[in-house]
C-alpha positions in Angstrom: -0.2 0.0 0.1 1.1 3.3 -0.6 -0.2 6.6 0.2 -0.3 9.8 -1.3 2.0 13.1 0.3 0.6 16.1 0.9 3.1 17.8 -0.8 1.4 16.9 -4.5 -0.7 20.7 -5.0 2.4 22.5 -3.2 4.7 20.6 -6.0 2.5 21.3 -8.9 2.2 25.0 -8.1 5.4 25.7 -7.2 7.0 24.3 -9.6 4.9 25.3 -12.5 4.8 21.2 -13.3 1.3 19.8 -15.4 1.6 16.5 -13.6 2.7 15.2 -10.2 2.5 11.9 -8.4 3.8 11.5 -4.8 3.7 7.9 -3.0 4.9 6.9 0.1 5.4 3.9 1.6 7.3 1.9 4.6 8.3 -1.7 5.8 7.2 -4.0 7.4 4.1 -3.4 5.4 1.5 -3.2 8.4 2.6 0.1 9.1 1.4 1.3 5.6 -1.8 -0.3 6.4 -1.8 1.5 9.7 -0.7 5.0 8.2 -3.9 4.4 5.8 -6.2 3.7 8.5 -5.3 7.0 10.4 -5.8 8.8 7.3 -8.8 8.1 7.4 -9.8 9.0 10.8 -12.1 12.1 11.1 -10.0 15.7 11.1 -11.6 16.6 14.7 -9.6 13.3 16.1 -7.1 14.2 14.0 -6.6 17.9 15.3 -6.8 17.2 18.6 -3.9 18.0 19.8 -3.9 16.9 23.7 -5.4 13.1 22.2 -2.8 12.7 19.0 0.2 13.7 21.6 -1.5 10.9 24.2 -1.6 8.4 20.9 2.3 10.0 20.5 3.2 8.7 23.7 1.8 5.3 24.0 2.9 4.1 20.2 6.3 5.4 20.5 7.8 1.9 22.6 5.5 -0.1 20.2 7.7 1.9 17.4 11.0 1.9 19.1 10.1 -2.3 19.4 9.6 -2.7 15.6 12.5 -0.3 14.4 14.6 -2.2 16.6 14.0 -5.8 14.9 12.6 -4.6 11.4 15.3 -1.4 11.1 14.1 2.2 10.8 15.5 2.4 7.1 14.2 5.6 5.5 14.3 6.0 1.5 13.2 8.6 -1.1 12.7 7.8 -4.8 12.3 10.3 -7.2 11.6 9.3 -11.1 11.2 12.2 -13.7 9.8 12.0 -17.0 8.0 13.8 -19.4 5.1 12.8 -21.9 6.0 15.7 -24.2 9.3 14.4 -24.3 9.8 10.7 -23.9 13.7 11.1 -23.9 13.6 12.7 -20.3 13.9 9.5 -17.6 15.9 10.8 -14.6 16.3 9.0 -11.4 17.4 10.1 -8.0 17.6 7.6 -5.2 18.6 8.8 -1.2 18.7 6.0 1.6 19.4 6.3 5.2 19.4 3.9 7.6 17.8 6.0 10.4 15.2 8.2 10.1 15.4 10.7 12.7 18.8 11.3 12.1 18.3 12.1 8.6 15.4 14.6 9.3 18.2 16.7 11.8 20.6 16.1 8.8 18.1 17.2 6.4 17.1 20.5 8.5 20.8 21.3 9.0 21.5 21.0 5.4 18.7 24.1 4.9 20.0 25.9 8.1 23.5 25.6 6.7 22.3 26.6 3.2 20.6 29.8 4.5 23.8 30.4 6.7 26.1 30.4 3.6 23.3 32.7 1.6 22.5 29.5 -0.9 18.9 30.1 -0.1 16.5 32.9 0.9 15.8 34.0 4.3 11.9 33.0 5.6 9.3 30.6 5.6 9.5 27.9 2.3 8.3 24.4 0.8 11.5 23.2 -0.6 10.2 23.6 -3.9 10.5 27.2 -3.4 13.5 27.4 -1.2 15.9 25.7 -4.0 15.3 28.1 -7.2 18.6 26.8 -9.1 20.8 23.6 -9.9 23.7 25.1 -7.4 20.9 25.6 -4.7 20.1 21.6 -5.0 23.5 20.7 -5.1 24.3 22.6 -1.6 20.6 21.4 0.0 21.2 17.9 -1.0 24.9 17.6 -0.9 24.8 18.3 2.9 21.4 16.4 3.4 23.5 13.4 2.0 26.3 13.2 4.0 24.7 10.6 6.8 23.0 8.5 3.8 24.3 5.0 2.9 22.5 5.4 -0.7 23.2 8.3 -3.2 22.3 7.2 -6.7 21.5 9.7 -10.0 20.4 7.5 -13.3 19.8 9.5 -16.4 18.8 9.3 -20.2 19.2 12.5 -20.4 22.7 13.7 -18.9 21.9 14.8 -15.7 25.2 13.9 -13.2 25.6 13.0 -9.8 27.1 15.9 -9.0 24.1 18.2 -10.2 22.2 16.4 -7.6 24.2 15.5 -4.6 26.6 17.9 -5.1 30.6 16.8 -5.4 31.7 17.2 -2.1 29.0 14.3 -1.3 30.6 12.1 -4.2 34.1 12.4 -2.1 32.4 11.3 1.5 30.7 8.6 -0.3 33.9 7.4 -1.4 35.6 7.5 1.6 
């Protein structure tokens, strides 16, 4: 089971792309079923912060036990294609052993990019903040430091350094 992500309309509007589809899936598979069931709950329940906080506190030990036995790897794969130009076939893959450090590294990457003037100050969706090829390599290069998998495949000439930056290749090689 793959769940739709909330970023669909924002990616479409901000990037001015005709069709955008985002999906989310995890392992073991029962997490997907559980997430799908949670998404069906009424908004009144989901927006009840005290109740959701209690649910989070209750479920955290269960998540920790399952992660201990099943692992907590987090991966993201982006596929780009174009109906008007079938030669456009791009794929990038990012995988990290554990979601929590991954989130921290990604937040740190955005902060470092902000402090180095690679992105403009403000509150942005990532699609808004990263506007150039250099911005992409800066943020994703820093985000990829702790990743165990960083890959790019392309029919159209997209290079590893275009996505992850040269510094990330050097870190991955060592």
